[in-house]
N, C-alpha and C positions, 0 to 999 in steps of 0.2 A: 477237629473231637475237642466233646460237651462233656467230661466226668467230672464229676462231684466229687468233692473231698473225702465226703461222709463214703462215698463206696471206693475208692482208694483208698482210704483207712482198713475199709474193711476185706476187701478184698486181699489185704497188705498181713492184715488179722489172719488170716486162714489160708493160705499161706502160711505163715508163723506155725501157727497151730498142728496144718498136716508135715510139717519139715519135720519140728520136735517130734508127734509120731512115727512116721516113717526112719526118722535116727534112732529110735527109740530099739529098731530092733538090729541096728548094730554094733549099740553097748545096752545091755537086758543088767545088765552089774550095777552099772549109772543110774536107768529107769529107779530099779527097784530101790536102791539106797536114795533118790530123788522123793517115792513116793514113803518112805520110810521115816523120811522128815516129814515130810505135811504129815505124818497123821501121829507124828510127837506136834510137829508143833498146834495141829489143832485139837489135841487132845483128848483123841476117841481113842 
């Protein structure tokens, strides 16, 4: 099994992003709160 570290990190990152996206369906209030915090920190 010859898998590079970069590919392994890419798979882990993609899995984490998908997990966050799918978990947003189960906690919409938390998603709204995080989005509002990001908007506040970016200054938009």
